[in-house]
N, C-alpha and C positions, 0 to 999 in steps of 0.2 A: 502494500499497500504504500501511497504517496503523497501528501499530504502537501502543502503551497498556502501560507499564514503572512499574509501582506500584516504586518505593521505583526508583528509576533514576539517583539519585547519585551515586549512591558511584561509585568506579574503574568498574566491571564498569556500571552505570548511561552513565558517559562514552564508555566503548568505544566499546558498545553505539547509542550513538546517535550518534558520530561515523559510526561504518560506515552503518551504516540511510540517515544522512541523505542519507551519500556514493552508494547507490545508491535515490534519489529518495524512499526513505519520509516519510512526513508519522510524526513520533514525538511523542506523548503522554506524559512521565511525571508519576504524582504522587506528591506528597507534601505532608509537614504544612505548611509556608508558603509551600509553592507554586513552591520550586525547581527548576530545571531544570537539565542541560548548554546547555550553547551551539547557539543553533537548535532544540532541542526548546520544545513550549510546557510551562510547571508549570500543574498543577491542583491546589487544594486537597482534600484528602480524613485523616484521622484513622486510619488504617488500620486499625481493628474495624467500622468501623457502614457499609451506602450512604444515599447523601450523591445529593445536586446528580451530582457524579464519573461516576456507574455512566454520566449518555446520552454519556461519551467510549468508552465502551464497543458505541456502536450501531452496527456494518458497520462493524465495527473485525476488518483481518482476524486479529491475533495481539495476545494482552495476555504481555507476558513476567514474571512476579509473582518477585522481586527487593526484598520488602520482608523488613526482618528484623532486632534485634537483633546486632549485629559477632557477633563469633564470637572478637576477641582482646581477650579484660578477664581476668580472674580466674577461675580454675569455681567462685564463690558460689553459693550454693543460689536466690544473688536475681538474679544474671547468669542463670542457665540457664530460670529459670521465665521473664521477660522472654524469654530467644533461643525459647524454647516459644509464647510464649501470642502477641508480633509476629508469629511467622511461621504458625499454625495460623489466628489473628484474622483474619493480612487476606489467608490462604488461601481459608475462609471470605464475608469480605464478596469480592471478587471474584466467586466459583461463585453466590453469591449477586443479580449484580448482570448475571453474565451469562443464571442462569435468564430474570429477569427482562427482558431484552432482548428489542423484537422482533425488530430484526435480530444478531443474537449475535454474536458472533466464530467463523469455521470452524478456529480453531484450536487443584530440589530438590539435594538435594547427592552428593559422594563419600564423606563422612564413614559413611552408609549399612553401609555395610559395612564385615568384620568387620577387626582391628587382628593383619595375620599374614606371616608368608613367603614357606613356601610356592607359593606358585601366584596366581596374578593373579585379580582379581573382573572378573569380566562379568555382564553382565545375565542370563544364563540357569545359570549353575551357579555365579553370586558368592554371598559367602555370608554374609547381611546381620546382624548382632550377632555376636558372639560377644566372643571375642581370644583373644590365646596369654598363657601365668601369666604373663610382660612386666609384661600391661597393667592400669594402676592401674582398681581400681575405680569408680571419679571418671569416667574417660573414658565406661560405658556412657549417659549421661547425652546423650552429645550422640547417639547410634543412633534413644536413645527419642524424642528431638526431631526429629529425621530422619525417625522412623520416620511421626512425630506428624502430619511436614507434608508431605507423604506421602500418608495419607490424608485429610487435610481436600481433599486434590485429586478424588482418585475416588469420594467422600462428596455430591461437589457437584453439583446435581442439571441438568446440563446436556449433556441428551441428543443435540444442536444443532451445540457443539462439541468438536473431536482435546481431548483430552487427552495431555502427552508432559511429563514426571518429569524435569527438565532431575538428572542427577547430576554436577555439576560438581566438578571438579580442581580443582586451581591456579590465575588465569586470569594471564599473564602474559604482563605490557604493559609497555612504561616509566615512566609515566604517573605523577609523583611520592607518595608515601602508600601505593603498592599494595606490592602481596608483592615480586616483582621489585627494586624499589628499596630497602626491605629489605635483603634479602638481598645484594644487588651490596652495601650500602651496608658488612656484616660484613663482603666479601669484601675491598675498599678500604682497609680499617681493620684486612684480617689476620686477621680473625675469622672467614673459611669456611672453617673446614675439621671434620675428622669430628665429627657430635656425635650422644653415647653411644656411641661406636663404629660408628656411619654405618650398620647395618647395613638401618636398620627404609626401608621402601624411600615414595622418591619421587612423588608421579601429579602432573601436570601439563597444560594446554595454553597453545601460546601463544594472544594475546591474538585474532590474528588468524583464527586457525582454532576460535577459541569461535564467532569472530562468521561466520563462514559457515558454521558446525557447525547460526547458530540462524537463519540463513537458508536455508541448504537444507532443514531440518525444517522452514518455515514451508512450502515449498514440496513438501514429501511425504506427501502424502492418506490416508499407511497407513500410518503409523508413528505409532503412539502408545506410550501405558505412558511404562514405564523405559528413558530412553537415555540411558550413560552419557559426555557430552564430557571425552575425556582424549584425554592424546598416549597411540596405541600403542605409547610402550617409555618404563616407569615405572621408572623406574632406581634401584638402595641412594643412599642421600643420600652417603657415603663420595664415589659417582662421579657423581653432581651436585655436589656441592660442587667436586669435581675440576674438572669442565667448565667452570664460574662461573671462578674462577682461573683457566684456560684462555685462556677470553674477555678478559679482565680485560688479563692479558701479570702474571702474577704468582704463584707459584708456595710464596709459603707465606700458612698459614689450620691457625692457631690448633686446632685440637682443645678440642674442650667437654666431662666429663666431664661424667654425669646433674643430680652434687648442683649443676655452675657452670652447667648449664639451667635447672635448678629456680628457682637464685640469683636469675641476669639474667627467670625470669620473671614472678621477687615483683616486683621491682624495673618491670619495666615494664608491669607489671601488665594482665596475658595471660597463657597458659594452658601448660603442656609440652606437653600435645595436642597445636599444632601443627608442632608437628617432629620428637614422637618419634613418633607414630602411624603404624604400614608401613601406607599405601597405599598397596595392586598393584590397581590400578582399571585396568581396558581395554576401548577403547569397541568390542569388541562388534557392536555393532546398525550403529554405523555402519556400520565396513566392511564388515558384509555387503549393509547397503544401496546398500554403490557410493563414502561417503564417497570424500576421498580427502586425507592432511592437506597443508599446502604446508611444511608443520615434521613431522613422524611425529619426528626425534631429540631431542633435548634439547644435545647440544655443537651443533649447525649451529641450534637456538631460540635457544641461547645468544649465540652468536657477533650476530644483525642484534641481537638486545635491544639488549646493552653498547652497536652501533655507533648505536641508535635515541635510549636513551641520550645517548651519547654530543655527538649531532647538535641536540638537542631541544634550548631555552631557558630558561634558568635552573638547570643542574643537572642536571639529567634529567625538567622536566617539560613537556611537551610544550607548546604553546602553545592546543591545546584542550583543555586539562581543566586547563591555569589559571586560563583565562576560564571554564571551571565547574564 
């Protein structure tokens, strides 16, 4: 199996590369400087135009596009534009390369859904866009980006290639610098309490289940369209934080009010949407098609992640991730 991963140099790319290599796949990562996680082969691309890198798609089993500017930044107009352009143009370039391939491959993000508390969002009945009255107006931009990203995928003229839009929740791995490492850092410092009341839902998926789901989808020729990659049990942030504190072995978790979150986000040059938006996403299609999660509930996942973090070298940085 040969898998090409545009933009595969970050946390998700490193985790996915480790998993695919462990299962005997050849992994090619497209990046602007040709860098790649350990074990993968790096190939240079610009993320916008079809170039020599397109030859790597010939006969590939799957292409998994992870390219795009990080969302962990301030919600300025320029940053939003770069998020949009980097995702749409990279998807268009990949689509054009697949369309031109003699042997094309055989084979998004959960923030596309509404900010809501009343019911979970699955692929069939989930609300796209829209929001509860307490959602700031600028949160709509992330939904527009997600919709444009997916539309670029659907518009690509690739009749021989199955298209799957991965609407992915926060992927939890013990890798240094990842979202779990960041949340655990707050918990270790006594700051892992409720955020702005903690009623907002947190959707998540253990990194092992994310990788298993990707490999499972590659092997399912009848599954196409949008697929939610999220654990089946999203939970309110206050419960999410409580379970993480229990896994670490501390009872102390100072709460953060809305203004405290806004001040912290400004200092860290990030967006309050990442922690305040209620993402209640469930994997309807995965479960209906027979996929089984190794970590369906957060308390068990948090325990496993803390154990892996504690056992890794460099205070939470697995050797494979550190060398990548």
